[in-house]
C-alpha positions in Angstrom: -27.5 35.7 139.9 -31.0 36.8 139.5 -33.3 34.5 141.9 -37.1 35.0 141.0 -39.0 33.6 144.1 -42.7 32.6 143.2 -45.0 31.7 145.7 -47.8 29.2 144.0 -51.3 30.6 143.4 -54.1 30.1 145.6 -54.9 26.1 145.9 -58.1 24.3 146.7 -58.8 23.4 150.3 -57.0 19.8 151.3 -59.1 17.1 150.1 -56.8 14.0 150.2 -53.4 15.4 151.0 -51.8 18.7 151.1 -49.5 17.4 148.2 -52.0 16.8 145.9 -53.9 20.1 146.2 -54.4 22.0 143.2 -54.7 25.3 142.0 -58.3 26.9 141.9 -59.2 28.8 138.8 -58.5 32.0 140.9 -55.0 31.0 141.3 -54.4 30.2 138.0 -55.5 33.6 137.0 -53.5 35.4 139.3 -50.4 33.3 138.8 -50.9 34.1 134.9 -51.6 37.9 135.6 -48.4 38.5 137.9 -46.2 36.6 135.4 -47.8 38.1 132.4 -46.8 41.6 134.0 -43.3 40.7 134.9 -42.4 39.0 131.6 -40.0 41.7 130.6 -38.2 40.9 133.5 -38.1 37.1 133.1 -37.0 37.2 129.3 -33.8 35.7 130.3 -34.8 33.0 132.4 -33.9 29.5 131.6 -34.7 27.4 134.6 -37.5 27.1 136.7 -36.9 24.9 140.3 -40.2 23.7 141.5 -41.1 21.5 144.6 -42.9 18.1 143.8 -46.0 19.1 145.4 -48.9 19.6 142.4 -49.8 23.5 143.2 -46.2 24.4 142.6 -45.6 22.0 140.0 -48.9 23.7 138.1 -47.4 27.3 139.1 -44.4 26.4 137.6 -46.0 25.1 134.0 -48.0 28.3 133.9 -44.9 30.3 134.0 -43.4 28.1 131.1 -46.4 28.4 129.1 -46.4 32.3 129.2 -42.7 32.4 128.5 -42.5 29.5 126.1 -45.1 31.5 123.8 -42.7 34.7 123.8 -39.8 32.4 122.7 -38.1 31.2 125.9 -37.1 27.7 126.3 -37.4 26.6 129.9 -36.5 23.8 131.6 -38.7 22.8 135.1 -36.6 21.0 137.4 -38.2 19.4 140.5 -36.4 19.6 143.7 -37.5 19.0 147.5 -34.8 21.7 148.5 -37.9 24.0 148.0 -40.7 22.4 149.7 -42.9 24.0 152.3 -40.8 23.3 155.5 -37.2 22.8 153.4 -34.2 25.0 155.2 -33.3 27.8 153.0 -29.8 27.8 153.7 -29.5 24.0 152.2 -30.4 25.5 148.8 -27.7 28.0 148.8 -25.1 25.7 147.8 -27.1 24.3 144.9 -28.0 27.5 143.4 -24.2 28.3 143.6 -23.2 25.3 142.0 -26.0 26.0 139.5 -24.0 28.8 138.3 -27.2 30.1 136.0 -27.5 33.5 135.4 -31.3 33.4 136.8 -33.6 31.1 138.1 -37.1 31.0 139.4 -38.0 29.0 142.3 -41.6 27.9 142.4 -42.3 27.1 146.2 -44.5 27.6 149.0 -44.8 29.2 152.3 -42.9 29.3 154.9 -40.1 28.3 152.6 -40.5 31.5 150.3 -40.7 33.9 153.1 -37.9 32.5 155.1 -35.6 31.9 152.0 -36.1 36.0 151.3 -35.2 37.1 154.6 -32.2 34.7 155.3 -31.0 35.9 151.6 -31.4 39.3 152.0 -30.3 39.4 155.5 -33.4 40.7 157.4 -35.1 39.4 160.3 -37.5 36.6 159.9 -41.1 37.9 158.8 -39.7 41.1 157.0 -41.0 39.5 153.5 -44.6 38.5 153.1 -45.5 36.4 150.6 -49.0 35.8 149.3 -50.0 33.5 146.9 -48.9 34.3 143.7 -46.6 37.0 144.9 -43.1 37.3 142.9 -39.9 38.5 144.1 -36.5 39.2 142.4 -33.3 38.8 144.5 -30.0 39.7 142.8 -26.9 38.4 144.3 -23.0 37.3 143.4 -22.8 34.8 146.0 -25.8 32.7 147.0 -25.2 33.0 150.8 -26.9 34.7 153.8 -27.0 38.2 154.0 -26.0 38.5 150.1 -28.9 39.4 148.6 -30.7 42.4 147.7 -34.4 42.7 146.7 -35.0 44.5 143.9 -39.0 44.2 144.1 -41.8 42.1 145.3 -44.8 42.1 143.6 -48.3 40.9 144.7 -51.1 40.1 142.6 -53.3 42.8 144.1 -50.4 45.4 144.2 -49.8 45.7 148.0 
């Protein structure tokens, strides 16, 4: 299974609730840039799983729009399993049961960093995910220590 992990783009400061924060124009542009340069790697993607928070939903829609323009048919599934404070190990079973060749997770810190570290069997804090960062992990079994990080792309090439 290929698991793409995408941290949402830069979001506006909190105005009302954290859940309602929108992407900034810069955030939209950075997501677009990183997905556009990675679109060849995403060509087989059929599902995006997104947290319910506005900025993750907006990020997921940018991904879908880019890939749809290239002829892909992408489903966005909203799940609280990838909310900022969710426990990554709980997601493993759902991913394994989904039996998808690939999936993209549009989520947040600290979830994305913890998920990558746990799946790849690394100490917490190993993989840093900036806003709009995109990673690819491959695994046959979705479980702690069973993933192999293929690449991690930051917007600014860090």
